[in-house]
Backbone bond lengths (Angstrom), bond angles and torsions (degrees), N, CA, C in turn:
res aa  C-N    CA-C-N  psi(-1)  N-CA   C-N-CA  omega(-1)  CA-C   N-CA-C  phi
1 M - - - 1.449 - - 1.526 107.84 -
2 D 1.314 116.33 128.81 1.458 117.74 -179.69 1.527 110.71 -76.24
3 T 1.317 115.93 170.48 1.458 122.10 -173.96 1.523 112.50 -60.33
4 C 1.312 117.54 -40.74 1.467 121.12 -179.15 1.528 110.88 -62.77
5 K 1.324 116.67 -45.96 1.466 120.31 179.08 1.521 111.08 -65.20
6 A 1.320 116.53 -37.46 1.459 120.56 178.23 1.529 110.46 -65.22
7 D 1.338 116.56 -40.59 1.464 120.73 177.70 1.522 110.99 -62.65
8 I 1.317 116.91 -43.59 1.467 120.99 179.20 1.523 109.92 -63.45
9 A 1.318 117.03 -44.54 1.457 120.98 179.01 1.524 111.30 -60.47
10 D 1.327 116.28 -39.54 1.471 120.48 177.80 1.521 111.25 -64.85
11 H 1.325 116.67 -41.81 1.467 120.64 179.19 1.525 110.95 -65.17
12 V 1.310 116.82 -41.78 1.466 120.71 178.99 1.528 109.94 -63.88
13 S 1.321 116.92 -45.16 1.468 120.83 178.97 1.526 111.37 -61.25
14 T 1.316 116.33 -41.54 1.460 121.03 178.38 1.520 110.56 -64.67
15 F 1.335 117.18 -43.39 1.467 121.56 178.94 1.525 110.44 -60.03
16 I 1.322 116.68 -46.82 1.469 120.83 -178.79 1.525 110.32 -62.53
17 A 1.324 117.60 -43.66 1.468 121.15 178.41 1.526 111.08 -63.13
18 D 1.328 116.85 -39.69 1.469 121.18 178.09 1.524 110.86 -62.76
19 V 1.326 116.80 -43.36 1.462 120.78 179.76 1.531 109.89 -64.21
20 Q 1.316 117.14 -42.62 1.467 119.86 178.30 1.529 110.93 -59.35
21 R 1.332 117.45 -42.53 1.465 120.76 177.70 1.529 111.25 -64.89
22 E 1.327 116.71 -42.39 1.464 120.27 179.51 1.521 110.98 -61.90
23 V 1.316 117.06 -42.55 1.466 120.66 178.85 1.523 109.75 -64.96
24 D 1.330 117.78 -46.11 1.464 120.98 178.66 1.525 110.96 -58.85
25 D 1.322 116.81 -43.58 1.470 121.29 178.94 1.521 110.89 -63.06
26 W 1.329 116.92 -43.71 1.459 122.21 -179.80 1.531 110.56 -62.26
27 L 1.317 116.32 -45.62 1.458 120.17 -179.92 1.520 110.94 -62.12
28 A 1.321 116.83 -42.61 1.465 120.71 179.13 1.530 111.19 -66.45
29 E 1.318 115.79 -41.32 1.469 121.22 -177.54 1.522 112.24 -68.23
30 T 1.320 116.88 -40.35 1.456 120.95 -174.00 1.520 113.76 -97.37
31 G 1.324 116.78 -15.88 1.460 119.57 -176.61 1.518 113.22 74.39
32 T 1.320 116.31 15.22 1.459 121.36 179.07 1.523 109.76 -71.16
33 A 1.311 116.61 137.09 1.466 120.49 176.92 1.526 109.42 -70.78
34 P 1.325 117.44 137.40 1.468 120.28 179.60 1.527 113.07 -56.80
35 T 1.329 116.86 -37.17 1.466 118.89 -179.32 1.526 111.51 -66.25
36 M 1.328 116.27 -40.34 1.473 119.59 179.60 1.525 110.11 -68.19
37 F 1.320 117.01 -42.95 1.457 120.93 179.38 1.528 110.63 -58.52
38 C 1.330 116.43 -49.73 1.473 120.21 -176.84 1.521 112.00 -69.63
39 K 1.321 116.96 -33.22 1.468 120.07 177.05 1.527 109.58 -61.59
40 K 1.323 116.22 -46.50 1.463 120.23 -178.93 1.526 112.25 -73.34
41 A 1.328 116.27 -36.09 1.469 120.36 -175.20 1.519 112.57 -75.80
42 V 1.332 116.70 -46.26 1.469 119.62 -171.97 1.530 113.49 -135.73
43 N 1.334 116.12 11.57 1.461 122.31 178.91 1.537 112.14 59.01
44 D 1.327 116.74 34.78 1.467 122.26 177.62 1.534 107.94 -142.42
45 P 1.335 117.00 90.15 1.458 119.74 -174.96 1.530 113.93 -63.66
46 N 1.310 118.29 -19.36 1.459 121.88 -176.59 1.526 114.12 -96.48
47 L 1.314 117.69 2.82 1.458 121.18 -173.74 1.528 113.03 -53.67
48 L 1.314 118.20 -55.27 1.461 120.35 -175.79 1.524 111.80 -65.69
49 R 1.324 116.94 -38.74 1.465 120.03 178.22 1.517 110.62 -63.01
50 H 1.322 117.01 -43.21 1.462 120.66 179.45 1.533 111.69 -66.12
51 I 1.325 116.89 -35.34 1.472 120.13 176.45 1.525 109.53 -65.76
52 E 1.329 116.57 -46.03 1.466 120.28 179.22 1.525 111.68 -60.45
53 Q 1.321 116.93 -36.76 1.468 121.89 -178.92 1.526 112.45 -80.52
54 G 1.315 116.96 -6.60 1.454 120.55 179.85 1.520 113.50 79.85
55 R 1.320 116.73 11.03 1.459 120.74 179.93 1.519 111.95 -79.77
56 R 1.318 115.97 -23.71 1.466 122.43 178.05 1.507 107.78 -140.63
57 R 1.322 114.86 164.90 1.454 119.30 171.67 1.517 107.63 -125.19
58 L 1.305 115.39 153.74 1.455 120.69 179.86 1.516 108.78 -78.39
59 T 1.313 116.13 118.98 1.458 120.89 178.80 1.523 109.55 -85.82
60 F 1.315 115.01 165.67 1.460 120.42 177.99 1.532 110.31 -60.26
61 A 1.320 117.13 -45.95 1.468 120.90 -178.08 1.526 111.49 -61.62
62 M 1.322 116.71 -41.94 1.462 120.16 179.80 1.527 110.20 -69.22
63 A 1.320 117.74 -36.79 1.463 121.27 177.05 1.526 110.62 -62.57
64 V 1.314 116.85 -39.59 1.469 120.78 177.46 1.520 109.88 -62.57
65 R 1.331 117.13 -44.07 1.468 120.66 179.13 1.524 111.16 -62.92
66 L 1.335 117.07 -41.68 1.465 120.10 178.45 1.526 111.09 -64.31
67 R 1.333 116.50 -43.04 1.466 119.57 -179.92 1.529 110.89 -65.29
68 D 1.320 117.92 -40.23 1.468 120.87 177.71 1.521 110.95 -61.11
69 Y 1.322 116.77 -44.81 1.463 120.37 179.27 1.527 110.24 -65.02
70 L 1.312 116.92 -41.93 1.453 121.34 178.93 1.525 110.81 -61.85
71 A 1.319 117.05 -42.10 1.471 120.87 177.55 1.527 110.60 -62.36
72 E 1.320 116.64 -40.03 1.467 121.02 177.92 1.526 110.46 -63.14
73 Q 1.325 116.79 -42.93 1.463 120.59 179.29 1.520 111.64 -65.08
74 K 1.312 116.77 -41.16 1.463 120.30 178.44 1.519 110.90 -65.57
75 H 1.337 116.50 -36.34 1.468 120.86 178.13 1.524 110.79 -65.02
76 N 1.334 116.17 -35.49 1.461 120.92 -177.65 1.519 113.17 -82.73
77 T 1.327 117.36 3.31 1.456 122.29 178.81 1.520 107.88 -111.90
78 D 1.323 116.05 125.59 1.472 117.57 178.95 1.522 109.98 -82.08
79 G 1.312 117.12 179.63 1.459 122.96 -175.74 1.520 114.23 -60.88
80 A 1.318 118.55 -25.46 1.461 121.51 -178.87 1.524 111.87 -84.97
81 G 1.317 116.82 -1.59 1.454 119.26 -179.87 1.509 113.09 87.22
82 C 1.324 116.63 8.00 1.468 120.46 179.23 1.516 109.00 -94.91
83 R 1.279 115.67 137.01 1.462 119.72 179.39 1.527 109.78 -80.27
84 R 1.331 113.91 136.10 1.463 119.45 173.63 1.506 107.87 -82.56
85 I 1.292 116.57 141.86 1.454 121.04 178.96 1.513 108.68 -83.16
86 A 1.323 115.01 123.66 1.474 119.88 179.78 1.519 108.50 -70.58
87 Q 1.295 115.95 132.42 1.470 121.31 179.79 1.497 110.84 -95.05
């Protein structure tokens, strides 16, 4: 693998690890069940459990979808931690 491909692979791995940490932090902070989060985020309630069990791995595309959903959830939460009701 040439240096450029190795650099890209490193960036992708770092991005995926960052997303996993962000999701873990969000779940701990909000008390959201992992199955409910993944069902709403990517329509796969078992995603995180399967990753933990080593049955699946988090792909770049799935990490992007999780981060997008997480950003949407953070946007819908005001500074006091109360969710705004979408109209």
